[in-house]
Short mmCIF file of the C-alpha atoms (twelve columns), coordinates in Angstrom:
data_MODEL
# 
_entry.id   MODEL 
# 
loop_
_atom_site.group_PDB 
_atom_site.id 
_atom_site.type_symbol 
_atom_site.label_atom_id 
_atom_site.label_alt_id 
_atom_site.label_comp_id 
_atom_site.label_asym_id 
_atom_site.label_seq_id 
_atom_site.Cartn_x 
_atom_site.Cartn_y 
_atom_site.Cartn_z 
_atom_site.pdbx_PDB_model_num 
ATOM 1   C CA . UNK A 1   20.168 -20.350 13.039 1 
ATOM 2   C CA . UNK A 2   18.981 -17.814 15.574 1 
ATOM 3   C CA . UNK A 3   21.298 -15.107 16.940 1 
ATOM 4   C CA . UNK A 4   21.193 -13.419 20.373 1 
ATOM 5   C CA . UNK A 5   18.755 -10.791 19.043 1 
ATOM 6   C CA . UNK A 6   16.149 -13.377 18.107 1 
ATOM 7   C CA . UNK A 7   16.856 -13.021 14.411 1 
ATOM 8   C CA . UNK A 8   17.484 -15.793 11.914 1 
ATOM 9   C CA . UNK A 9   19.989 -15.734 9.095  1 
ATOM 10  C CA . UNK A 10  18.372 -16.838 5.870  1 
ATOM 11  C CA . UNK A 11  20.010 -18.819 3.069  1 
ATOM 12  C CA . UNK A 12  20.337 -15.426 1.302  1 
ATOM 13  C CA . UNK A 13  22.559 -14.152 4.169  1 
ATOM 14  C CA . UNK A 14  19.905 -11.628 5.307  1 
ATOM 15  C CA . UNK A 15  18.386 -11.399 8.775  1 
ATOM 16  C CA . UNK A 16  14.763 -12.481 9.386  1 
ATOM 17  C CA . UNK A 17  12.506 -12.178 12.433 1 
ATOM 18  C CA . UNK A 18  10.027 -14.969 13.237 1 
ATOM 19  C CA . UNK A 19  6.712  -13.886 14.740 1 
ATOM 20  C CA . UNK A 20  3.861  -15.917 16.106 1 
ATOM 21  C CA . UNK A 21  0.989  -13.765 14.890 1 
ATOM 22  C CA . UNK A 22  -1.284 -12.081 17.404 1 
ATOM 23  C CA . UNK A 23  -3.182 -9.577  15.252 1 
ATOM 24  C CA . UNK A 24  -5.382 -6.944  16.891 1 
ATOM 25  C CA . UNK A 25  -8.358 -7.809  14.688 1 
ATOM 26  C CA . UNK A 26  -9.153 -9.694  11.460 1 
ATOM 27  C CA . UNK A 27  -6.472 -7.799  9.528  1 
ATOM 28  C CA . UNK A 28  -4.709 -8.743  6.304  1 
ATOM 29  C CA . UNK A 29  -1.148 -8.172  5.198  1 
ATOM 30  C CA . UNK A 30  -0.443 -5.624  2.458  1 
ATOM 31  C CA . UNK A 31  -0.878 -8.409  -0.146 1 
ATOM 32  C CA . UNK A 32  -4.381 -9.071  1.303  1 
ATOM 33  C CA . UNK A 33  -3.433 -12.421 2.862  1 
ATOM 34  C CA . UNK A 34  -5.416 -12.759 6.107  1 
ATOM 35  C CA . UNK A 35  -3.173 -12.818 9.191  1 
ATOM 36  C CA . UNK A 36  -3.865 -16.072 11.052 1 
ATOM 37  C CA . UNK A 37  -3.748 -15.930 14.862 1 
ATOM 38  C CA . UNK A 38  -0.937 -18.184 16.168 1 
ATOM 39  C CA . UNK A 39  0.650  -18.784 12.732 1 
ATOM 40  C CA . UNK A 40  4.402  -18.282 12.362 1 
ATOM 41  C CA . UNK A 41  5.544  -15.655 9.869  1 
ATOM 42  C CA . UNK A 42  9.086  -14.603 8.896  1 
ATOM 43  C CA . UNK A 43  9.867  -10.947 8.160  1 
ATOM 44  C CA . UNK A 44  13.036 -9.807  6.464  1 
ATOM 45  C CA . UNK A 45  14.822 -7.021  8.358  1 
ATOM 46  C CA . UNK A 46  15.002 -4.227  5.827  1 
ATOM 47  C CA . UNK A 47  16.439 -0.699  6.127  1 
ATOM 48  C CA . UNK A 48  14.055 1.747   7.757  1 
ATOM 49  C CA . UNK A 49  12.983 4.864   5.866  1 
ATOM 50  C CA . UNK A 50  13.103 8.119   7.848  1 
ATOM 51  C CA . UNK A 51  11.387 11.505  7.858  1 
ATOM 52  C CA . UNK A 52  13.222 14.650  8.961  1 
ATOM 53  C CA . UNK A 53  11.441 16.257  11.906 1 
ATOM 54  C CA . UNK A 54  13.900 19.084  12.549 1 
ATOM 55  C CA . UNK A 55  17.518 20.202  12.253 1 
ATOM 56  C CA . UNK A 56  19.484 22.193  14.804 1 
ATOM 57  C CA . UNK A 57  23.173 22.803  15.488 1 
ATOM 58  C CA . UNK A 58  24.437 20.028  13.199 1 
ATOM 59  C CA . UNK A 59  21.971 17.465  14.571 1 
ATOM 60  C CA . UNK A 60  18.998 16.101  12.681 1 
ATOM 61  C CA . UNK A 61  15.949 14.576  14.390 1 
ATOM 62  C CA . UNK A 62  14.438 11.706  12.358 1 
ATOM 63  C CA . UNK A 63  11.362 9.518   12.844 1 
ATOM 64  C CA . UNK A 64  10.517 6.335   10.943 1 
ATOM 65  C CA . UNK A 65  8.148  6.777   8.015  1 
ATOM 66  C CA . UNK A 66  6.042  3.815   9.119  1 
ATOM 67  C CA . UNK A 67  4.853  2.116   12.278 1 
ATOM 68  C CA . UNK A 68  7.248  -0.817  12.571 1 
ATOM 69  C CA . UNK A 69  5.909  -2.750  15.582 1 
ATOM 70  C CA . UNK A 70  3.465  -2.582  18.497 1 
ATOM 71  C CA . UNK A 71  4.104  -2.669  22.228 1 
ATOM 72  C CA . UNK A 72  2.656  -1.414  25.472 1 
ATOM 73  C CA . UNK A 73  3.937  1.934   26.768 1 
ATOM 74  C CA . UNK A 74  4.534  0.391   30.181 1 
ATOM 75  C CA . UNK A 75  4.222  2.684   33.159 1 
ATOM 76  C CA . UNK A 76  4.097  6.487   33.057 1 
ATOM 77  C CA . UNK A 77  7.860  6.452   32.340 1 
ATOM 78  C CA . UNK A 78  7.336  4.324   29.236 1 
ATOM 79  C CA . UNK A 79  9.423  1.373   30.507 1 
ATOM 80  C CA . UNK A 80  8.215  -1.173  27.885 1 
ATOM 81  C CA . UNK A 81  8.494  1.274   25.044 1 
ATOM 82  C CA . UNK A 82  12.019 2.361   26.089 1 
ATOM 83  C CA . UNK A 83  13.075 -1.290  26.406 1 
ATOM 84  C CA . UNK A 84  11.740 -2.001  22.930 1 
ATOM 85  C CA . UNK A 85  13.689 0.959   21.519 1 
ATOM 86  C CA . UNK A 86  16.923 -0.142  23.206 1 
ATOM 87  C CA . UNK A 87  16.495 -3.656  21.814 1 
ATOM 88  C CA . UNK A 88  15.987 -2.187  18.346 1 
ATOM 89  C CA . UNK A 89  19.282 -0.269  18.583 1 
ATOM 90  C CA . UNK A 90  21.160 -3.363  19.752 1 
ATOM 91  C CA . UNK A 91  19.505 -5.883  17.388 1 
ATOM 92  C CA . UNK A 92  21.654 -7.432  14.665 1 
ATOM 93  C CA . UNK A 93  20.682 -6.501  11.151 1 
ATOM 94  C CA . UNK A 94  18.883 -3.268  11.995 1 
ATOM 95  C CA . UNK A 95  21.739 -0.737  12.021 1 
ATOM 96  C CA . UNK A 96  25.223 -1.204  10.586 1 
ATOM 97  C CA . UNK A 97  28.280 -0.225  12.664 1 
ATOM 98  C CA . UNK A 98  28.635 2.924   10.515 1 
ATOM 99  C CA . UNK A 99  24.994 3.872   11.106 1 
ATOM 100 C CA . UNK A 100 25.333 3.321   14.875 1 
ATOM 101 C CA . UNK A 101 28.256 5.770   14.900 1 
ATOM 102 C CA . UNK A 102 26.007 8.477   13.374 1 
ATOM 103 C CA . UNK A 103 23.218 7.974   15.945 1 
ATOM 104 C CA . UNK A 104 23.738 10.569  18.631 1 
ATOM 105 C CA . UNK A 105 23.279 9.928   22.335 1 
ATOM 106 C CA . UNK A 106 20.275 12.062  23.245 1 
ATOM 107 C CA . UNK A 107 19.076 13.242  26.656 1 
ATOM 108 C CA . UNK A 108 15.498 12.012  26.886 1 
ATOM 109 C CA . UNK A 109 13.830 12.920  30.190 1 
ATOM 110 C CA . UNK A 110 17.173 12.778  31.986 1 
ATOM 111 C CA . UNK A 111 18.192 9.435   30.455 1 
ATOM 112 C CA . UNK A 112 20.689 9.000   27.613 1 
ATOM 113 C CA . UNK A 113 18.997 7.179   24.745 1 
ATOM 114 C CA . UNK A 114 19.952 6.403   21.138 1 
ATOM 115 C CA . UNK A 115 16.464 5.428   19.903 1 
ATOM 116 C CA . UNK A 116 13.307 6.918   21.445 1 
ATOM 117 C CA . UNK A 117 9.730  7.965   20.756 1 
ATOM 118 C CA . UNK A 118 9.000  11.574  19.878 1 
ATOM 119 C CA . UNK A 119 7.593  13.821  22.608 1 
ATOM 120 C CA . UNK A 120 4.371  15.721  22.047 1 
ATOM 121 C CA . UNK A 121 6.385  18.932  21.636 1 
ATOM 122 C CA . UNK A 122 8.587  17.330  18.943 1 
ATOM 123 C CA . UNK A 123 5.607  15.983  17.065 1 
ATOM 124 C CA . UNK A 124 4.459  18.085  14.122 1 
ATOM 125 C CA . UNK A 125 1.515  16.726  12.208 1 
ATOM 126 C CA . UNK A 126 2.654  18.410  8.998  1 
ATOM 127 C CA . UNK A 127 5.952  16.516  9.116  1 
ATOM 128 C CA . UNK A 128 5.229  13.267  10.936 1 
ATOM 129 C CA . UNK A 129 1.401  12.894  10.809 1 
ATOM 130 C CA . UNK A 130 -0.339 9.776   9.628  1 
ATOM 131 C CA . UNK A 131 1.758  6.608   9.479  1 
ATOM 132 C CA . UNK A 132 1.098  3.377   7.600  1 
ATOM 133 C CA . UNK A 133 1.614  0.127   9.488  1 
ATOM 134 C CA . UNK A 134 4.115  -2.442  8.299  1 
ATOM 135 C CA . UNK A 135 3.065  -6.060  7.908  1 
ATOM 136 C CA . UNK A 136 5.264  -6.934  10.878 1 
ATOM 137 C CA . UNK A 137 3.462  -4.374  13.048 1 
ATOM 138 C CA . UNK A 138 0.084  -5.847  12.072 1 
ATOM 139 C CA . UNK A 139 1.297  -9.398  12.870 1 
ATOM 140 C CA . UNK A 140 2.378  -8.366  16.390 1 
ATOM 141 C CA . UNK A 141 -0.900 -6.622  17.179 1 
ATOM 142 C CA . UNK A 142 -0.873 -3.010  15.953 1 
ATOM 143 C CA . UNK A 143 -4.314 -1.443  15.606 1 
ATOM 144 C CA . UNK A 144 -5.105 0.531   12.467 1 
ATOM 145 C CA . UNK A 145 -7.808 2.133   10.364 1 
ATOM 146 C CA . UNK A 146 -7.457 1.993   6.566  1 
ATOM 147 C CA . UNK A 147 -3.831 0.785   6.892  1 
ATOM 148 C CA . UNK A 148 -2.956 3.852   9.018  1 
ATOM 149 C CA . UNK A 149 -2.119 3.182   12.656 1 
ATOM 150 C CA . UNK A 150 -1.942 4.592   16.133 1 
ATOM 151 C CA . UNK A 151 1.565  5.248   17.515 1 
ATOM 152 C CA . UNK A 152 3.088  6.228   20.867 1 
ATOM 153 C CA . UNK A 153 4.624  9.510   21.806 1 
ATOM 154 C CA . UNK A 154 6.854  9.349   24.901 1 
ATOM 155 C CA . UNK A 155 4.751  11.921  26.777 1 
ATOM 156 C CA . UNK A 156 2.587  10.799  29.684 1 
ATOM 157 C CA . UNK A 157 -0.974 12.112  29.647 1 
ATOM 158 C CA . UNK A 158 -2.308 14.211  32.513 1 
ATOM 159 C CA . UNK A 159 -4.671 11.350  33.395 1 
ATOM 160 C CA . UNK A 160 -2.763 8.744   35.413 1 
ATOM 161 C CA . UNK A 161 -2.193 5.475   33.574 1 
ATOM 162 C CA . UNK A 162 -2.401 7.079   30.125 1 
ATOM 163 C CA . UNK A 163 0.176  8.268   27.582 1 
ATOM 164 C CA . UNK A 164 -0.106 10.336  24.431 1 
ATOM 165 C CA . UNK A 165 -0.505 8.725   21.001 1 
ATOM 166 C CA . UNK A 166 -0.984 9.950   17.463 1 
ATOM 167 C CA . UNK A 167 -4.222 8.537   16.037 1 
ATOM 168 C CA . UNK A 168 -4.837 7.534   12.399 1 
ATOM 169 C CA . UNK A 169 -6.046 11.057  11.630 1 
ATOM 170 C CA . UNK A 170 -2.675 12.504  12.735 1 
ATOM 171 C CA . UNK A 171 -4.168 14.042  15.898 1 
ATOM 172 C CA . UNK A 172 -2.542 13.728  19.329 1 
ATOM 173 C CA . UNK A 173 -4.781 11.716  21.619 1 
ATOM 174 C CA . UNK A 174 -4.122 9.278   24.474 1 
ATOM 175 C CA . UNK A 175 -4.370 5.613   25.407 1 
ATOM 176 C CA . UNK A 176 -3.960 3.463   28.502 1 
ATOM 177 C CA . UNK A 177 -0.261 2.656   29.044 1 
ATOM 178 C CA . UNK A 178 -0.744 -1.137  29.007 1 
ATOM 179 C CA . UNK A 179 -2.366 -1.211  25.546 1 
ATOM 180 C CA . UNK A 180 -0.209 -3.472  23.371 1 
ATOM 181 C CA . UNK A 181 -2.018 -2.468  20.185 1 
ATOM 182 C CA . UNK A 182 -0.409 0.976   19.842 1 
ATOM 183 C CA . UNK A 183 2.342  1.152   17.265 1 
ATOM 184 C CA . UNK A 184 5.977  2.168   17.478 1 
ATOM 185 C CA . UNK A 185 7.576  4.829   15.259 1 
ATOM 186 C CA . UNK A 186 11.178 5.118   16.477 1 
ATOM 187 C CA . UNK A 187 13.037 8.417   16.429 1 
ATOM 188 C CA . UNK A 188 16.699 9.272   16.645 1 
ATOM 189 C CA . UNK A 189 19.165 12.087  16.283 1 
ATOM 190 C CA . UNK A 190 22.020 11.859  13.854 1 
ATOM 191 C CA . UNK A 191 25.067 14.055  13.754 1 
ATOM 192 C CA . UNK A 192 26.759 14.394  10.387 1 
ATOM 193 C CA . UNK A 193 30.389 15.388  10.452 1 
# 
């Protein structure tokens, strides 16, 4: 049965997400099965793995090790991307109650957020650099090269209608804000007591 977050509970008691595939190109999953446009696939919601970006005053900034989805940035304020991040935080099966308590409210461009994209100033190629794409991200349309994808930063580009991205070489570049093929690598701050 489906919950309010769009997740299904499997017979094993775990949460799954159903996706109607819309791959960016003729990609294959990590097991080399070709992703079929329009086919339904189920993905188990598994714990995310995180990289430490920085630590300061008892707070640690983390970013996901992999690109976990794809979505458009939205407008120059990143409306679609921010919405996606908020849905991730509130989705059943992603974070436990204990984990949610550790995720600090963070001021992001004057708005309090729990989950967000890194800014270009927070991005450090040595720490966060190249990111592999998950099978889920490929199924929902993430673009990649050699299993390494493009992912959004939350920083608008100086050219109107563009925002900054990290390309598969780990270099900050830019893309049009309505491109749905750019991946998502969520970030968050945790405060350990």
